[in-house]
BADREN-932002 format. One record per atom (N, C-alpha, C): x, y, z; residue in one letter. Coordinates in steps of 0.05 Angstrom, whole numbers, padded with zeros to 5 digits, always signed. Layout:
REM residues N
XYZA;...
END
This chain:
REM residues 320
-00484-00843+00036M;-00476-00823+00055M;-00505-00815+00074M;-00505-00802+00096D;-00533-00793+00111D;-00537-00769+00104D;-00541-00757+00072L;-00547-00726+00060L;-00543-00709+00093L;-00568-00719+00108H;-00573-00693+00130H;-00557-00697+00150H;-00528-00714+00157L;-00511-00705+00157L;-00490-00694+00155L;-00490-00697+00124L;-00471-00679+00106L;-00483-00650+00114L;-00508-00645+00099I;-00516-00622+00109I;-00513-00604+00123I;-00523-00617+00155D;-00512-00611+00174D;-00484-00600+00181D;-00460-00611+00173N;-00438-00601+00180N;-00431-00585+00156N;-00443-00568+00136L;-00443-00566+00108L;-00455-00530+00121L;-00474-00530+00135T;-00486-00518+00143T;-00488-00502+00171T;-00453-00512+00185N;-00453-00513+00216N;-00439-00480+00213N;-00448-00461+00238P;-00444-00433+00237P;-00404-00437+00223P;-00395-00446+00241A;-00364-00442+00243A;-00362-00463+00220A;-00366-00472+00212L;-00357-00484+00184L;-00361-00464+00166L;-00385-00448+00163L;-00387-00425+00137L;-00371-00406+00146L;-00362-00392+00172F;-00342-00373+00177F;-00314-00380+00165F;-00306-00410+00161F;-00277-00414+00149F;-00281-00406+00113F;-00304-00414+00101F;-00310-00407+00075F;-00309-00388+00069F;-00324-00363+00094L;-00329-00335+00084L;-00298-00327+00077L;-00281-00336+00102G;-00246-00331+00102G;-00237-00338+00079G;-00243-00355+00062L;-00228-00361+00043L;-00238-00344+00016L;-00268-00339+00012M;-00277-00329+00001M;-00282-00291-00002M;-00270-00286+00018A;-00247-00263+00037A;-00228-00255+00018A;-00210-00268+00017V;-00187-00276+00002V;-00183-00273-00022V;-00201-00284-00032Q;-00213-00282-00071Q;-00219-00264-00077Q;-00237-00252-00049F;-00245-00228-00059F;-00226-00205-00062F;-00199-00209-00052K;-00188-00190-00041K;-00196-00173-00022K;-00207-00177-00006S;-00220-00162+00007S;-00193-00162+00044S;-00194-00129+00054D;-00181-00132+00068D;-00190-00142+00096D;-00207-00164+00102L;-00216-00174+00128L;-00192-00181+00140L;-00184-00182+00162Q;-00163-00194+00178Q;-00169-00200+00207Q;-00158-00224+00216I;-00156-00220+00245I;-00130-00218+00260I;-00137-00198+00272P;-00107-00186+00288P;-00091-00207+00292P;-00064-00209+00297E;-00048-00234+00304E;-00044-00238+00325E;-00055-00223+00349N;-00047-00229+00376N;-00072-00234+00387N;-00095-00231+00377S;-00125-00235+00371S;-00120-00273+00360S;-00114-00275+00348S;-00117-00305+00338S;-00099-00324+00357S;-00082-00308+00365K;-00058-00324+00382K;-00075-00332+00412K;-00094-00311+00409F;-00109-00313+00444F;-00127-00332+00427F;-00138-00332+00420I;-00161-00353+00419I;-00158-00374+00408I;-00135-00385+00395S;-00112-00415+00399S;-00103-00418+00424S;-00096-00402+00446I;-00087-00404+00470I;-00122-00415+00476I;-00140-00407+00474Y;-00164-00414+00495Y;-00173-00434+00487Y;-00184-00441+00454L;-00199-00466+00455L;-00169-00493+00461L;-00151-00491+00464L;-00135-00506+00472L;-00141-00509+00502L;-00136-00494+00519F;-00146-00491+00545F;-00171-00497+00547F;-00186-00498+00534S;-00214-00507+00538S;-00218-00531+00535S;-00205-00549+00514I;-00209-00571+00503I;-00208-00590+00526I;-00174-00574+00529G;-00155-00593+00544G;-00167-00598+00578G;-00180-00570+00583F;-00193-00574+00619F;-00221-00587+00612F;-00232-00597+00589K;-00263-00608+00588K;-00252-00625+00592K;-00242-00632+00582G;-00226-00671+00570G;-00215-00672+00597G;-00202-00665+00617G;-00189-00664+00639G;-00216-00680+00658G;-00234-00656+00651Q;-00254-00664+00677Q;-00280-00691+00662Q;-00276-00689+00647E;-00287-00717+00628E;-00273-00742+00637E;-00246-00741+00640L;-00226-00763+00649L;-00235-00765+00672L;-00231-00750+00690S;-00232-00752+00727S;-00262-00764+00728S;-00287-00776+00710H;-00304-00784+00716H;-00302-00821+00704H;-00284-00815+00690S;-00281-00840+00675S;-00262-00864+00686S;-00263-00890+00687P;-00258-00903+00707P;-00226-00906+00682P;-00203-00915+00694L;-00180-00916+00685L;-00173-00931+00679L;-00195-00951+00662D;-00180-00985+00654D;-00161-00987+00621D;-00174-01018+00615T;-00162-01022+00593T;-00159-01003+00559T;-00181-01002+00569E;-00194-00980+00548E;-00173-00967+00530E;-00181-00950+00567V;-00157-00919+00562V;-00128-00928+00558V;-00118-00943+00563G;-00090-00958+00561G;-00076-00958+00527G;-00105-00971+00522L;-00106-00990+00496L;-00106-00964+00476L;-00117-00946+00482S;-00125-00911+00468S;-00095-00899+00468S;-00082-00906+00478L;-00061-00893+00483L;-00034-00902+00467L;-00040-00925+00472V;-00025-00938+00459V;-00028-00942+00427V;-00050-00938+00418F;-00059-00939+00384F;-00057-00920+00377F;-00070-00896+00390G;-00047-00861+00386G;-00028-00864+00386G;-00003-00876+00392I;+00019-00868+00387I;+00035-00889+00358I;+00018-00914+00363F;+00012-00924+00333F;+00010-00917+00307F;-00004-00895+00307L;-00016-00882+00287L;+00004-00862+00289L;+00016-00859+00304A;+00040-00831+00291A;+00068-00845+00290A;+00061-00863+00299L;+00085-00872+00291L;+00093-00890+00256L;+00060-00905+00251I;+00066-00924+00227I;+00055-00898+00202I;+00035-00876+00200V;+00026-00867+00186V;+00053-00848+00167V;+00071-00834+00182P;+00092-00831+00173P;+00104-00841+00160P;+00113-00869+00175I;+00135-00896+00156I;+00112-00893+00127I;+00089-00905+00119Y;+00084-00910+00090Y;+00075-00888+00073Y;+00068-00862+00084T;+00066-00834+00066T;+00097-00839+00063T;+00116-00832+00080Y;+00143-00830+00060Y;+00155-00834+00042Y;+00146-00857+00040F;+00149-00878+00015F;+00131-00876-00007F;+00104-00866-00007I;+00089-00856-00021I;+00101-00827-00039I;+00107-00810-00017L;+00113-00785-00027L;+00152-00782-00033L;+00156-00800-00036R;+00182-00804-00048R;+00187-00809-00077R;+00171-00817-00086R;+00168-00829-00109R;+00167-00797-00121R;+00157-00772-00119K;+00163-00745-00134K;+00175-00731-00120K;+00182-00716-00091L;+00201-00710-00072L;+00219-00709-00070L;+00236-00695-00054S;+00259-00703-00048S;+00267-00714-00015S;+00278-00726-00009V;+00273-00741+00013V;+00276-00723+00037V;+00284-00691+00042E;+00269-00674+00055E;+00242-00672+00067E;+00244-00661+00037N;+00206-00658+00030N;+00185-00677+00044N;+00190-00699+00032A;+00174-00724+00034A;+00179-00736+00067A;+00204-00723+00076G;+00199-00730+00113G;+00187-00711+00116G;+00184-00688+00112A;+00174-00666+00130A;+00137-00661+00116A;+00139-00673+00101I;+00111-00687+00094I;+00097-00706+00118I;+00105-00720+00116A;+00107-00759+00122A;+00103-00743+00154A;+00118-00729+00162A;+00113-00722+00188A;+00088-00711+00204A;+00079-00684+00178S;+00066-00674+00178S;+00028-00685+00182S;+00037-00713+00168Y;+00006-00726+00161Y;+00016-00752+00189Y;+00037-00760+00195G;+00032-00783+00224G;+00028-00760+00244G;+00030-00732+00253S;+00024-00709+00272S;-00006-00713+00267S;-00023-00686+00289V;-00046-00697+00287V;-00048-00647+00289V;-00070-00659+00278S;-00088-00623+00280S;-00099-00607+00303S;-00086-00606+00319A;-00116-00589+00345A;-00128-00580+00332A;-00133-00556+00323V;-00162-00549+00307V;-00179-00562+00290V;-00168-00582+00285T;-00183-00610+00269T;-00200-00624+00295T;-00182-00625+00312F;-00196-00641+00324F;-00214-00625+00351F;-00211-00598+00351I;-00231-00581+00365I;-00256-00578+00341I;-00253-00575+00316T;-00268-00563+00306T;-00287-00600+00305T;-00268-00617+00311A;-00291-00646+00315A;-00307-00654+00334A;-00288-00635+00350I;-00307-00638+00379I;-00340-00626+00380I;-00339-00601+00358S;-00359-00591+00359S;-00372-00602+00353S;-00369-00616+00325F;-00389-00633+00317F;-00403-00655+00322F;-00385-00653+00346L;-00392-00688+00370L;-00414-00670+00385L;-00408-00654+00395E;-00427-00633+00411E;-00448-00635+00389E;-00459-00626+00366V;-00476-00620+00353V;-00487-00655+00343V;-00484-00668+00348Q;-00491-00697+00340Q;-00506-00701+00370Q;-00497-00689+00393H;-00511-00696+00423H;-00493-00723+00436H;-00466-00715+00422M;-00446-00754+00429M;-00429-00743+00445M;-00424-00756+00466E;-00400-00756+00487E;-00376-00772+00480E;-00358-00757+00484F;-00325-00775+00481F;-00317-00775+00512F;-00298-00793+00512G;-00278-00803+00526G;-00256-00787+00533G;-00259-00764+00563G;-00231-00750+00564G;-00206-00747+00555G;-00207-00782+00564H;-00177-00784+00556H;-00167-00784+00534H;-00186-00775+00506M;-00173-00777+00476M;-00166-00746+00480M;-00167-00743+00501V;-00144-00707+00488V;-00113-00714+00501V;-00119-00735+00517A;-00085-00746+00518A;-00081-00748+00504A;-00087-00775+00484V;-00087-00788+00460V;-00074-00772+00439V;-00094-00735+00447M;-00082-00722+00420M;-00055-00713+00420M;-00047-00708+00456A;-00017-00687+00457A;+00004-00711+00450A;-00004-00740+00456L;+00021-00749+00457L;+00028-00766+00433L;+00009-00757+00405M;+00022-00766+00385M;+00033-00748+00364M;+00041-00719+00388E;+00053-00699+00362E;+00098-00709+00362E;+00102-00712+00382A;+00127-00719+00381A;+00143-00743+00370A;+00120-00771+00371P;+00136-00796+00350P;+00132-00778+00323P;+00108-00772+00312S;+00117-00772+00282S;+00131-00750+00277S;+00144-00734+00294I;+00161-00714+00287I;+00192-00731+00288I;+00196-00747+00305I;+00226-00758+00318I;+00218-00779+00282I;+00199-00792+00276I;+00208-00809+00253I;+00204-00798+00237I;+00191-00776+00213G;+00205-00759+00200G;+00224-00752+00195G;+00238-00736+00216V;+00267-00735+00217V;+00289-00753+00216V;+00279-00778+00221S;+00297-00805+00220S;+00292-00817+00195S;+00268-00824+00185L;+00275-00821+00156L;+00296-00803+00134L;+00290-00780+00149I;+00306-00757+00121I;+00333-00769+00132I;+00343-00773+00162S;+00375-00777+00167S;+00378-00800+00151S;+00357-00819+00157I;+00366-00849+00139I;+00378-00857+00108I;+00350-00832+00098F;+00351-00847+00068F;+00369-00819+00043F;+00368-00798+00058R;+00394-00778+00042R;+00416-00790+00030R;+00425-00776+00015N;+00450-00786+00010N;+00473-00763+00010N;+00494-00766+00015G;+00518-00741+00015G;+00518-00718+00022G;+00506-00731+00051D;+00506-00712+00080D;+00503-00720+00102D;+00528-00713+00107S;+00538-00728+00140S;+00527-00711+00159S;+00506-00688+00150E;+00501-00677+00182E;+00484-00697+00194E;+00489-00686+00225K;+00484-00704+00245K;+00465-00692+00252K;+00430-00706+00251M;+00415-00698+00257M;+00409-00687+00290M;+00403-00673+00307P;+00398-00664+00330P;+00381-00666+00343P;+00372-00703+00345Y;+00354-00711+00363Y;+00349-00697+00389Y;+00363-00695+00403S;+00364-00683+00424S;+00338-00664+00420S;+00342-00647+00398S;+00339-00618+00404S;+00307-00622+00386S;+00299-00639+00374V;+00288-00649+00361V;+00258-00665+00388V;+00263-00678+00392L;+00251-00693+00418L;+00240-00671+00437L;+00266-00649+00449K;+00259-00621+00472K;+00238-00599+00458K;+00239-00598+00430H;+00228-00582+00417H;+00187-00602+00408H;+00192-00632+00413S;+00169-00630+00406S;+00153-00642+00431S;+00167-00653+00456V;+00156-00642+00487V;+00153-00611+00496V;+00169-00606+00490T;+00160-00573+00493T;+00141-00559+00486T;+00133-00562+00459N;+00121-00550+00448N;+00095-00535+00460N;+00092-00511+00454G;+00068-00497+00471G;+00039-00501+00463G;+00025-00522+00443S;+00009-00530+00446S;+00010-00555+00460S;+00020-00566+00459V;+00028-00593+00483V;+00024-00593+00504V;+00039-00569+00508V;+00046-00563+00532V;+00018-00554+00552V;+00012-00540+00533L;-00030-00527+00542L;-00048-00551+00544L;-00042-00558+00535I;-00068-00586+00527I;-00062-00608+00539I;-00038-00610+00551L;-00037-00633+00573L;-00032-00615+00601L;-00027-00594+00602G;-00025-00575+00626G;-00059-00576+00641G;-00077-00565+00613S;-00099-00566+00622S;-00123-00583+00627S;-00105-00609+00622L;-00108-00636+00621L;-00111-00641+00654L;-00091-00631+00669I;-00083-00651+00684I;-00102-00625+00706I;-00097-00611+00703I;-00112-00583+00719I;-00147-00582+00720I;-00158-00599+00695G;-00184-00609+00696G;-00192-00625+00709G;-00172-00647+00715F;-00177-00675+00729F;-00176-00672+00752F;-00159-00650+00762V;-00149-00645+00792V;-00178-00630+00802V;-00188-00615+00786A;-00211-00600+00800A;-00233-00611+00800A;-00247-00603+00828N;-00282-00609+00826N;-00297-00601+00816N;-00325-00605+00811E;-00346-00608+00798E;-00353-00575+00800E;-00348-00571+00827E;-00359-00541+00843E;-00331-00528+00831E;-00308-00529+00835Q;-00289-00503+00825Q;-00288-00509+00789Q;-00294-00525+00777A;-00298-00528+00743A;-00325-00517+00743A;-00354-00517+00746A;-00375-00501+00744A;-00370-00470+00749A;-00338-00455+00765G;-00341-00425+00768G;-00329-00417+00745G;-00317-00420+00722I;-00313-00416+00702I;-00315-00438+00678I;-00338-00455+00676A;-00359-00463+00663A;-00362-00450+00634A;-00378-00416+00642P;-00376-00394+00619P;-00365-00393+00610P;-00330-00387+00616F;-00312-00383+00597F;-00294-00411+00578F;-00301-00440+00596T;-00290-00457+00588T;-00322-00467+00568T;-00346-00463+00575T;-00353-00477+00551T;-00382-00453+00542T;-00391-00441+00548D;-00422-00428+00539D;-00403-00406+00513D;-00372-00398+00521I;-00376-00377+00497I;-00355-00395+00469I;-00347-00430+00488F;-00335-00434+00456F;-00346-00438+00438F;-00356-00440+00422K;-00368-00447+00400K;-00362-00412+00376K;-00367-00395+00398G;-00363-00367+00394G;-00335-00364+00378G;-00323-00373+00395F;-00295-00363+00382F;-00285-00385+00376F;-00292-00410+00369L;-00283-00429+00348L;-00299-00412+00311L;-00316-00403+00315A;-00318-00398+00291A;-00311-00370+00282A;-00292-00354+00298I;-00274-00331+00290I;-00246-00342+00290I;-00241-00365+00300F;-00210-00378+00294F;-00221-00389+00271F;-00239-00405+00264L;-00238-00421+00229L;-00237-00398+00208L;-00254-00372+00222L;-00253-00353+00202L;-00226-00346+00189L;-00208-00341+00218D;-00174-00335+00206D;-00167-00359+00192D;-00177-00380+00199M;-00164-00401+00186M;-00174-00402+00159M;-00199-00397+00151G;-00206-00397+00123G;-00182-00375+00105G;-00178-00352+00121L;-00154-00328+00111L;-00135-00328+00104L;-00123-00361+00120A;-00092-00366+00123A;-00094-00383+00096A;-00105-00399+00098S;-00113-00425+00083S;-00117-00396+00047S;-00137-00379+00046G;-00151-00381+00017G;-00119-00355+00013G;-00096-00351+00027Q;-00074-00340+00019Q;-00056-00363+00016Q;-00050-00379+00028R;-00035-00407+00002R;-00043-00421-00012R;-00064-00412-00026L;-00079-00435-00044L;-00066-00435-00073L;-00065-00404-00079K;-00053-00391-00104K;-00020-00414-00108K;-00010-00400-00095S;+00015-00409-00099S;+00026-00436-00091S;+00006-00456-00073F;+00015-00487-00076F;+00003-00502-00105F;-00014-00494-00111F;-00028-00508-00134F;-00007-00498-00152F;+00009-00490-00157K;+00045-00493-00175K;+00054-00499-00172K;+00051-00518-00145N;+00072-00545-00139N;+00057-00574-00157N;+00038-00568-00173G;+00040-00592-00186G;+00003-00606-00167G;-00005-00632-00193W;-00029-00638-00175W;-00029-00663-00165W;+00004-00679-00164F;+00002-00697-00144F;+00017-00687-00116F;+00013-00665-00102T;+00012-00663-00072T;-00009-00657-00073T;-00029-00639-00091V;-00051-00644-00084V;-00073-00668-00082V;-00066-00678-00102L;-00084-00710-00089L;-00078-00715-00074L;-00050-00724-00058F;-00047-00735-00038F;-00054-00724-00008F;-00049-00702-00013A;-00064-00671+00004A;-00103-00684+00016A;-00113-00688-00007I;-00135-00704-00007I;-00144-00733+00003I;-00130-00740-00023I;-00134-00776-00020I;-00132-00789+00021I;-00098-00777+00022T;-00092-00786+00044T;-00108-00793+00069T;-00112-00754+00074P;-00129-00754+00097P;-00157-00778+00097P;-00171-00771+00080L;-00194-00781+00067L;-00188-00827+00078L;-00168-00835+00060F;-00166-00859+00065F;-00152-00865+00099F;-00134-00847+00116N;-00125-00855+00146N;-00155-00851+00158N;-00168-00826+00152G;-00201-00829+00170G;-00207-00849+00171G;-00215-00867+00143I;-00231-00878+00144I;-00213-00909+00157I;-00198-00920+00147V;-00191-00938+00156V;-00191-00945+00182V;-00180-00919+00200V;-00173-00917+00224V;-00203-00922+00237V;-00220-00904+00224A;-00248-00912+00241A;-00265-00937+00241A;-00253-00949+00225L;-00257-00980+00229L;-00230-00990+00239L;-00214-00987+00247L;-00195-01003+00262L;-00196-00994+00293L;-00204-00972+00289S;-00214-00970+00323S;-00235-00970+00334S;-00247-00990+00324R;-00283-01010+00342R;-00270-01024+00359R;-00241-01037+00340Y;-00226-01053+00366Y;-00216-01040+00392Y;-00211-01026+00394I;-00204-01006+00414I;-00226-00990+00434I;-00242-00991+00415T;-00261-00970+00444T;-00303-00981+00428T;-00317-00978+00443D;-00346-00985+00432D;-00358-00959+00422D;-00343-00943+00440S;-00351-00917+00440S;-00352-00900+00407S;-00377-00895+00403E;-00375-00875+00365E;-00354-00858+00370E;-00360-00839+00389A;-00351-00814+00382A;-00322-00814+00388A;-00318-00824+00406N;-00285-00839+00408N;-00276-00848+00384N;-00291-00868+00372Q;-00282-00874+00341Q;-00275-00857+00327Q;-00300-00844+00328F;-00292-00814+00305F;-00268-00790+00314F;-00264-00795+00336L;-00239-00781+00341L;-00220-00790+00331L;-00218-00815+00342F;-00190-00829+00323F;-00181-00830+00296F;-00205-00826+00289A;-00209-00818+00253A;-00202-00795+00249A;-00202-00776+00264I;-00198-00756+00267I;-00159-00744+00267I;-00164-00761+00280L;-00135-00759+00278L;-00120-00773+00276L;-00120-00795+00254G;-00124-00810+00239G;-00113-00794+00219G;-00128-00774+00208A;-00133-00760+00185A;-00115-00729+00181A;-00117-00722+00201G;-00113-00690+00206G;-00081-00690+00197G;-00073-00674+00200A;-00037-00663+00183A;-00041-00640+00198A;-00013-00634+00220S;-00007-00613+00227S;+00003-00597+00211S;-00005-00569+00221Y;+00009-00544+00205Y;+00031-00526+00232Y;+00029-00528+00256I;+00046-00515+00275I;+00067-00526+00278I;+00062-00550+00297A;+00082-00568+00308A;+00102-00577+00296A;+00091-00589+00273V;+00114-00597+00263V;+00125-00581+00235V;+00113-00558+00223P;+00131-00542+00217P;+00147-00523+00229P;+00151-00523+00251A;+00165-00514+00261A;+00187-00518+00280A;+00178-00547+00284A;+00208-00567+00283A;+00225-00564+00264A;+00206-00581+00233M;+00233-00577+00217M;+00242-00560+00205M;+00235-00533+00200R;+00247-00507+00202R;+00278-00510+00222R;+00275-00522+00246L;+00291-00526+00261L;+00310-00537+00256L;+00312-00569+00246V;+00319-00581+00238V;+00321-00592+00218V;+00311-00583+00190V;+00312-00601+00168V;+00299-00572+00158V;+00324-00560+00145P;+00321-00532+00134P;+00321-00531+00104P;+00324-00550+00098K;+00332-00554+00057K;+00289-00570+00054K;+00269-00576+00070A;+00250-00581+00064A;+00233-00554+00059A;+00216-00550+00048N;+00206-00529+00033N;+00178-00519+00050N;+00176-00505+00066P;+00149-00492+00083P;+00122-00493+00065P;+00136-00482+00037S;+00113-00480+00020S;+00100-00493+00009S;+00107-00518+00014L;+00094-00553+00001L;+00076-00568+00026L;+00102-00564+00055Y;+00082-00583+00075Y;+00061-00565+00094Y;+00062-00538+00093I;+00042-00528+00105I;+00014-00511+00082I;+00017-00514+00064P;-00007-00508+00050P;-00023-00536+00051P;-00010-00559+00043M;-00016-00589+00045M;-00035-00586+00067M;-00022-00584+00094A;-00039-00583+00108A;-00061-00565+00127A;-00056-00537+00114L;-00071-00515+00118L;-00098-00519+00103L;-00076-00516+00069A;-00096-00502+00057A;-00121-00528+00039A;-00105-00550+00043V;-00123-00573+00023V;-00131-00589+00052V;-00120-00603+00061T;-00127-00630+00090T;-00137-00619+00105T;-00144-00600+00112F;-00159-00584+00137F;-00180-00578+00123F;-00184-00562+00111P;-00213-00566+00100P;-00232-00583+00077P;-00209-00607+00074V;-00225-00629+00070V;-00240-00646+00092V;-00216-00646+00111N;-00241-00662+00132N;-00254-00647+00150N;-00256-00622+00150I;-00279-00608+00164I;-00308-00603+00151I;-00305-00607+00125S;-00325-00603+00108S;-00340-00629+00099S;-00317-00655+00078I;-00336-00681+00078I;-00330-00689+00098I;-00295-00695+00110G;-00280-00714+00122G;-00301-00726+00143G;-00316-00715+00160M;-00323-00714+00181M;-00347-00731+00180M;-00368-00726+00160P;-00395-00740+00155P;-00378-00764+00149P;-00363-00759+00123I;-00358-00787+00120I;-00349-00815+00138I;-00333-00803+00161Y;-00316-00822+00178Y;-00335-00837+00202Y;-00363-00810+00197M;-00382-00814+00220M;-00401-00839+00200M;-00403-00834+00181Y;-00418-00857+00174Y;-00410-00885+00165Y;-00380-00891+00164V;-00364-00898+00160V;-00368-00921+00197V;-00367-00909+00218I;-00368-00915+00234I;-00395-00928+00239I;-00419-00915+00235Q;-00442-00917+00242Q;-00466-00949+00225Q;-00456-00942+00201N;-00456-00960+00180N;-00434-00981+00167N;-00423-00990+00176V;-00398-00999+00156V;-00397-01032+00167V;
END
């Protein structure tokens, strides 16, 4: 691996703020980000990425690559939860295996946002349609996860509310915001977009750093209780995203020639949802243990992806 790329990533200020949050928890500091501020920053980041993606999309031809990219993204959201479910089922209950599989089939918007910041540091431009790919990958994995639980659990005739699952997946706030921002960015002309550029572009990295600090605090608070669940889930949360990211990085070259788009596909394949999927699972699969699937995605997979995962995926794309 290119050590320069790894060092550049590990010394990225936004990532260092994430580690600061982790250390603050270990030192039992009272550092915290107010909940309302955290929610606002989340909304801002999704809005900014969606709007800029729409602007990029408006300057790109709607060609075969865009269509294949959307299909490939949905395919990943369907296949990843299926294969991971059967691995997880060797050690975990049907409900927990299904919930975790859905998390790893879905996407992490925060990881995606961090990956875009990584591309900006490398001065690499990505296609705006990749934002739409991310948004479309939320719902299929949730539906597959719930379906697997419904099919394989025994002695429980309770009917799974698929209509509620579908509605929650499609109307999830993050999906609505990023798709809506994408559309608005697409229809806005360059002059109109330039009017809000100081908000959508100039302050983006600063807000990302504060948000990752908050993510570090949240991750640190969940680490101790999570490790009590044993090494199987820990190893799964480390190995699975790296495996998915590398495989998708290799497969995506058949979809697009753009290294930046291939990298984002790898991130989408490697990510795990800790917002949309947990919200859905609490609604329809209350027997699934949130102290498993939330820390796996947030406290282990997320830091693995943003620290060593991104340089690995880029190395594979550029050298394998």
